[in-house]
C-alpha positions in Angstrom: -41.2 33.9 44.6 -37.8 33.6 46.2 -36.9 33.2 49.8 -35.1 36.5 49.6 -38.1 38.6 49.3 -41.7 39.0 48.1 -43.2 41.4 45.5 -43.2 44.2 48.1 -39.4 43.9 48.5 -39.6 42.6 52.3 -38.3 39.2 53.6 -40.8 36.3 53.1 -40.2 35.2 56.7 -41.2 38.6 58.1 -44.5 38.8 56.2 -47.7 37.5 57.6 -47.8 34.5 55.1 -44.3 33.6 56.0 -44.9 33.6 59.7 -48.1 31.5 59.2 -46.2 29.1 57.1 -43.4 28.8 59.8 -46.0 28.3 62.4 -47.8 25.6 60.5 -44.5 23.8 59.9 -43.6 23.9 63.7 -47.1 22.6 64.6 -46.8 19.8 62.0 -43.4 18.8 63.4 -44.5 18.8 67.1 -47.8 16.8 66.2 -45.7 14.3 64.1 -43.2 13.8 67.0 -45.9 13.4 69.5 -47.7 10.8 67.2 -44.4 8.8 66.7 -43.6 8.7 70.4 -47.2 7.8 71.3 -47.4 5.1 68.7 -44.0 3.7 69.9 -45.2 3.5 73.5 -48.5 1.8 72.5 -46.6 -0.8 70.5 -44.3 -1.5 73.4 -47.2 -2.0 75.8 -48.9 -4.4 73.4 -45.8 -6.5 73.3 -45.6 -6.4 77.1 -42.6 -4.0 77.3 -42.9 -1.3 80.0 -46.2 -2.9 81.2 -46.3 -3.0 85.0 -47.5 -6.5 85.0 -44.9 -7.8 82.6 -41.9 -7.0 85.0 -40.4 -10.2 86.6 -41.7 -10.5 90.1 -42.2 -12.9 93.0 -45.8 -13.6 93.6 -45.8 -16.0 96.4 -43.4 -17.6 98.9 -44.3 -20.4 101.4 -42.4 -22.6 103.9 -43.2 -25.5 106.1 -41.4 -27.4 108.9 -41.1 -31.1 108.9 -41.8 -32.3 111.5 -43.7 -29.4 113.0 -44.1 -31.1 116.3 -41.4 -33.5 117.6 -41.3 -35.5 120.7 -38.4 -37.8 121.2 -34.7 -38.2 121.6 -32.4 -35.3 120.7 -30.6 -34.1 118.7 -33.0 -33.8 116.0 -33.1 -32.0 112.6 -36.1 -30.1 111.5 -36.3 -29.8 107.8 -37.9 -26.7 106.1 -39.2 -27.1 102.6 -40.7 -24.2 100.7 -41.5 -22.8 97.3 -40.9 -19.4 95.6 -43.4 -18.6 92.8 -42.4 -16.0 90.2 -44.2 -14.5 87.2 -43.3 -12.7 84.0 -39.7 -14.1 83.9 -37.0 -14.7 83.0 -35.2 -13.4 86.1 -33.5 -14.4 89.2 -34.5 -14.1 92.9 -32.2 -13.4 95.9 -33.5 -14.8 99.2 -32.4 -15.9 102.7 -33.8 -17.9 105.5 -34.7 -16.0 108.8 -34.9 -17.9 112.2 -36.4 -17.2 115.5 -33.0 -17.4 117.2 -31.7 -14.6 114.8 -29.0 -16.8 113.3 -27.5 -15.2 110.3 -28.1 -17.1 107.1 -26.3 -16.7 103.7 -28.1 -15.1 100.7 -29.1 -17.7 98.1 -30.5 -17.3 94.6 -32.8 -19.1 92.2 -33.1 -18.5 88.5 -36.4 -18.6 86.6 -36.7 -19.2 82.8 -40.2 -17.8 83.0 -43.3 -18.0 85.1 -43.1 -21.0 87.6 -41.8 -22.0 91.0 -38.6 -23.2 92.6 -38.2 -25.3 95.7 -36.1 -24.1 98.6 -34.7 -26.1 101.5 -33.1 -25.5 104.9 -32.6 -27.5 108.0 -32.0 -26.8 111.7 -30.5 -29.3 114.1 -31.5 -29.0 117.8 -30.2 -30.7 120.9 -32.7 -29.3 123.4 -36.4 -28.6 123.8 -37.2 -25.6 121.7 -40.1 -23.9 119.9 -39.4 -21.5 117.0 -39.9 -20.6 113.5 -38.2 -20.1 110.2 -39.2 -17.9 107.2 -38.0 -17.3 103.7 -37.3 -13.5 103.0 -37.2 -12.4 99.4 -34.5 -9.7 99.0 -34.8 -9.1 95.2 -37.0 -8.4 93.3 -39.2 -6.7 95.8 -39.4 -7.5 99.5 -41.7 -10.4 100.4 -41.5 -12.7 103.4 -43.2 -16.1 103.9 -45.4 -16.8 106.9 -43.7 -18.5 109.9 -43.0 -22.2 109.5 -43.6 -22.9 113.3 -42.2 -26.0 114.9 -41.6 -27.3 118.4 -39.1 -29.8 119.7 -39.6 -31.7 123.0 -36.5 -33.7 123.9 -37.0 -36.8 126.0 
């Protein structure tokens, strides 16, 4: 039978069997497309692509003051040592130090080849008695801030 007509002289596509054939072909194409997309997403998730936990992220940030309590002659320098821990790398982190006196610190960065940690350092020189704190603020990826690294200086 040709596509031009059937034995009754009408078009194949306007007959019941033609419409059913077209509908079956359309359903088959949609199901095939859905299966291909679903299989691709499943394979990507198994490789860690598009998996929420596989995206580079900062998992922890800590900071401490050394010395935390100082009694003695001034000026004195308080050193701050910290650590940024990242997972699911590679990636880079933008961060800055925040201080209790609201001094503006530059933005710094650290690169990670994979899951691991990077050391961060800062210092603060004081010539008078003062109690304060410093923090590390992660700017990207995400927004995470360390606990206060409290310190006190008592000049004699």
